[in-house]
VEXTILO-163902 format. One record per residue: x, y, z of N, C-alpha, C in turn; residue number from 1. Coordinates in steps of 0.05 Angstrom, whole numbers. Example, Ala and Ser with C-alpha at 12.3 -4.5 7.8 and 13.67 -1.06 7.14 Angstrom:
2
> n.X;n.Y;n.Z;ca.X;ca.Y;ca.Z;c.X;c.Y;c.Z;nr
> 264;-114;156;246;-90;156;264;-66;156;1
> 257;-45;142;273;-21;143;258;1;157;2
END
This chain:
153
> n.X;n.Y;n.Z;ca.X;ca.Y;ca.Z;c.X;c.Y;c.Z;nr
> 2383;3038;2485;2390;3046;2512;2393;3020;2528;1
> 2416;3017;2541;2420;2994;2558;2405;2998;2584;2
> 2396;2975;2595;2380;2977;2620;2398;2976;2644;3
> 2393;2995;2662;2408;2997;2687;2401;2974;2706;4
> 2421;2964;2720;2416;2944;2741;2406;2959;2765;5
> 2381;2957;2772;2370;2973;2794;2383;2966;2821;6
> 2396;2944;2824;2410;2937;2849;2435;2954;2853;7
> 2443;2969;2832;2466;2987;2834;2458;3016;2840;8
> 2432;3020;2846;2422;3047;2851;2416;3050;2881;9
> 2428;3071;2893;2423;3076;2922;2412;3104;2925;10
> 2393;3107;2943;2379;3132;2947;2383;3142;2975;11
> 2385;3168;2978;2386;3180;3005;2368;3205;3004;12
> 2350;3206;3023;2332;3229;3026;2345;3247;3048;13
> 2345;3273;3042;2356;3293;3061;2336;3315;3066;14
> 2341;3330;3086;2324;3353;3094;2296;3343;3099;15
> 2276;3357;3090;2248;3349;3095;2236;3332;3072;16
> 2252;3324;3053;2242;3309;3031;2236;3280;3040;17
> 2212;3271;3031;2203;3244;3037;2198;3229;3011;18
> 2195;3203;3012;2190;3188;2987;2167;3197;2970;19
> 2146;3209;2982;2122;3217;2967;2118;3247;2964;20
> 2134;3263;2977;2130;3292;2976;2154;3307;2986;21
> 2156;3332;2982;2140;3349;2964;2151;3349;2936;22
> 2136;3359;2917;2146;3362;2889;2162;3388;2887;23
> 2150;3410;2896;2164;3436;2894;2188;3436;2913;24
> 2211;3443;2903;2235;3443;2919;2251;3417;2918;25
> 2240;3397;2904;2253;3371;2903;2277;3373;2883;26
> 2301;3366;2893;2325;3367;2877;2340;3341;2879;27
> 2353;3334;2857;2368;3309;2855;2397;3315;2849;28
> 2415;3301;2863;2443;3301;2857;2450;3272;2851;29
> 2461;3266;2828;2467;3239;2820;2498;3237;2816;30
> 2510;3219;2831;2539;3214;2830;2543;3184;2827;31
> 2568;3177;2820;2573;3148;2817;2601;3141;2828;32
> 2605;3115;2831;2631;3104;2839;2644;3092;2814;33
> 2667;3101;2807;2682;3089;2785;2691;3061;2792;34
> 2694;3055;2817;2703;3028;2826;2681;3007;2824;35
> 2658;3013;2836;2636;2993;2837;2615;2996;2816;36
> 2614;3020;2803;2593;3025;2784;2566;3033;2796;37
> 2566;3035;2823;2542;3042;2837;2534;3071;2831;38
> 2508;3077;2830;2498;3104;2826;2484;3113;2852;39
> 2490;3137;2861;2478;3148;2885;2461;3171;2878;40
> 2436;3170;2886;2417;3192;2881;2409;3204;2908;41
> 2416;3229;2911;2410;3244;2935;2386;3262;2928;42
> 2364;3259;2944;2340;3274;2940;2337;3293;2963;43
> 2336;3319;2958;2338;3339;2979;2325;3365;2970;44
> 2325;3384;2989;2317;3412;2983;2340;3427;2969;45
> 2364;3416;2972;2388;3429;2961;2404;3408;2946;46
> 2421;3417;2928;2439;3398;2915;2460;3390;2935;47
> 2470;3365;2933;2489;3354;2952;2517;3362;2945;48
> 2523;3387;2952;2550;3398;2946;2572;3383;2960;49
> 2566;3370;2982;2586;3354;2997;2596;3330;2982;50
> 2582;3322;2960;2590;3299;2945;2605;3306;2919;51
> 2608;3332;2914;2622;3341;2890;2652;3337;2893;52
> 2664;3324;2873;2692;3319;2873;2706;3337;2852;53
> 2732;3335;2851;2748;3351;2832;2741;3344;2804;54
> 2731;3320;2799;2723;3312;2771;2698;3326;2761;55
> 2682;3336;2780;2657;3349;2773;2640;3333;2753;56
> 2635;3307;2761;2620;3290;2744;2591;3285;2755;57
> 2583;3303;2773;2556;3300;2784;2535;3311;2763;58
> 2511;3302;2767;2488;3312;2751;2468;3323;2772;59
> 2461;3349;2768;2441;3362;2786;2416;3366;2770;60
> 2393;3358;2781;2367;3361;2768;2347;3370;2789;61
> 2329;3388;2780;2308;3398;2798;2281;3400;2784;62
> 2260;3399;2800;2233;3404;2789;2230;3434;2786;63
> 2220;3442;2763;2215;3470;2758;2189;3473;2743;64
> 2177;3497;2744;2153;3503;2729;2160;3520;2706;65
> 2151;3512;2682;2155;3528;2658;2128;3535;2646;66
> 2127;3545;2622;2102;3554;2610;2083;3531;2604;67
> 2092;3507;2602;2074;3484;2597;2068;3467;2621;68
> 2080;3474;2643;2075;3458;2668;2102;3451;2681;69
> 2103;3428;2693;2127;3420;2706;2148;3409;2687;70
> 2173;3412;2694;2195;3401;2678;2218;3394;2697;71
> 2233;3374;2690;2258;3367;2704;2281;3381;2689;72
> 2294;3400;2702;2315;3416;2690;2341;3410;2705;73
> 2361;3403;2690;2386;3395;2702;2410;3408;2689;74
> 2433;3402;2700;2458;3412;2688;2482;3394;2695;75
> 2501;3395;2676;2527;3382;2680;2548;3402;2672;76
> 2572;3399;2683;2594;3417;2677;2613;3402;2658;77
> 2613;3410;2633;2630;3397;2613;2659;3406;2616;78
> 2663;3432;2620;2691;3441;2623;2691;3468;2638;79
> 2714;3475;2648;2718;3500;2662;2745;3500;2674;80
> 2750;3519;2692;2777;3523;2703;2785;3499;2721;81
> 2766;3488;2736;2772;3468;2757;2767;3439;2747;82
> 2754;3435;2725;2746;3408;2717;2769;3394;2704;83
> 2772;3369;2710;2792;3352;2698;2781;3339;2673;84
> 2797;3338;2652;2789;3323;2628;2784;3341;2604;85
> 2785;3329;2581;2781;3342;2556;2751;3347;2551;86
> 2744;3371;2542;2716;3379;2538;2701;3361;2519;87
> 2714;3353;2497;2702;3336;2477;2695;3309;2489;88
> 2714;3297;2504;2709;3271;2516;2688;3273;2538;89
> 2689;3293;2555;2669;3296;2576;2641;3301;2565;90
> 2639;3316;2544;2613;3321;2531;2601;3295;2521;91
> 2618;3279;2507;2608;3253;2497;2600;3234;2520;92
> 2616;3233;2541;2609;3216;2564;2583;3224;2577;93
> 2581;3250;2583;2556;3259;2595;2532;3253;2577;94
> 2534;3259;2551;2511;3254;2533;2504;3224;2531;95
> 2525;3208;2528;2520;3179;2525;2510;3166;2551;96
> 2519;3176;2574;2511;3164;2600;2486;3176;2612;97
> 2476;3198;2600;2452;3211;2611;2428;3192;2613;98
> 2422;3175;2594;2400;3156;2598;2404;3138;2623;99
> 2428;3130;2629;2433;3114;2653;2428;3131;2678;100
> 2437;3155;2677;2432;3173;2700;2402;3177;2704;101
> 2387;3181;2683;2358;3186;2685;2344;3160;2694;102
> 2353;3137;2686;2342;3112;2696;2347;3110;2726;103
> 2370;3118;2735;2376;3117;2764;2358;3137;2779;104
> 2354;3161;2768;2336;3180;2781;2308;3168;2783;105
> 2298;3158;2761;2270;3147;2760;2267;3124;2779;106
> 2287;3107;2780;2287;3084;2798;2289;3092;2827;107
> 2307;3110;2834;2311;3119;2861;2285;3132;2872;108
> 2271;3147;2856;2247;3161;2865;2222;3149;2854;109
> 2222;3122;2850;2200;3108;2839;2174;3111;2855;110
> 2176;3112;2882;2152;3114;2898;2138;3141;2892;111
> 2154;3162;2889;2143;3188;2883;2129;3188;2855;112
> 2142;3177;2835;2131;3176;2808;2106;3158;2807;113
> 2107;3135;2821;2085;3116;2820;2060;3127;2834;114
> 2064;3146;2852;2041;3158;2866;2023;3173;2847;115
> 2035;3186;2827;2019;3201;2807;2031;3196;2780;116
> 2018;3179;2765;2029;3170;2739;2033;3193;2719;117
> 2019;3215;2722;2023;3238;2705;2051;3250;2707;118
> 2064;3245;2729;2092;3255;2733;2111;3243;2713;119
> 2104;3218;2703;2122;3205;2684;2122;3220;2657;120
> 2102;3238;2653;2101;3253;2628;2118;3278;2629;121
> 2132;3283;2651;2149;3307;2654;2173;3306;2635;122
> 2176;3328;2620;2199;3330;2602;2225;3334;2618;123
> 2247;3325;2607;2273;3327;2620;2292;3343;2601;124
> 2303;3365;2612;2322;3382;2598;2348;3383;2614;125
> 2370;3378;2601;2396;3380;2615;2414;3400;2600;126
> 2423;3420;2615;2441;3440;2604;2470;3430;2607;127
> 2484;3429;2585;2512;3422;2585;2527;3449;2586;128
> 2541;3454;2608;2554;3479;2613;2583;3477;2603;129
> 2590;3494;2583;2617;3492;2572;2625;3519;2561;130
> 2651;3524;2562;2662;3548;2549;2665;3544;2519;131
> 2661;3520;2510;2662;3514;2481;2634;3516;2470;132
> 2628;3535;2453;2601;3540;2443;2586;3515;2432;133
> 2600;3498;2418;2586;3474;2407;2577;3454;2428;134
> 2589;3455;2452;2581;3438;2474;2562;3452;2494;135
> 2562;3478;2494;2545;3493;2513;2517;3495;2501;136
> 2500;3476;2509;2472;3475;2499;2455;3459;2518;137
> 2429;3462;2514;2410;3447;2530;2399;3425;2512;138
> 2399;3400;2523;2390;3377;2509;2363;3368;2521;139
> 2345;3360;2503;2320;3348;2512;2323;3318;2512;140
> 2317;3305;2535;2321;3276;2537;2294;3261;2539;141
> 2273;3272;2529;2247;3259;2529;2233;3263;2556;142
> 2215;3245;2562;2200;3246;2587;2212;3227;2607;143
> 2210;3233;2633;2223;3217;2653;2212;3188;2654;144
> 2187;3185;2646;2175;3158;2645;2188;3140;2625;145
> 2202;3152;2605;2217;3136;2585;2239;3120;2599;146
> 2246;3128;2623;2269;3116;2637;2261;3097;2659;147
> 2236;3089;2660;2227;3069;2680;2241;3042;2673;148
> 2252;3029;2693;2265;3003;2687;2250;2980;2700;149
> 2231;2985;2717;2215;2963;2728;2185;2970;2726;150
> 2170;2949;2722;2141;2953;2722;2131;2960;2750;151
> 2108;2972;2752;2097;2978;2778;2093;2951;2793;152
> 2099;2952;2818;2097;2928;2835;2068;2924;2844;153
END
């Protein structure tokens, strides 16, 4: 996994979300600029629908509770009626770039994760939404702490 340049990650808090709280209701929308390579992580009570483009290359992730505790559950849209691009290519891009996206999320919300080191043990699952059965699946991407790019300060 290549290491993300943390200077290319920008964070925006919306609604009542603060750097250290709350956990329940915390949602992430991660988008990028094809021109600069910058990654933008919006942390809010809602997904940042205002940033969705025709390309539908955003990643949405939220804290959820499952049978074993907390999990980060996300989704990407591989193909559909409105999405531009070939499903095979989009699937590969999303899968290959997901570690970079997760590094950006972990970096953008580092104060939140550093407040409670147990949060780094949270598993990450991303559903790839596709009309093609071989691409429509949920992938396990390890624990969010696997994506830390800087040591605690």
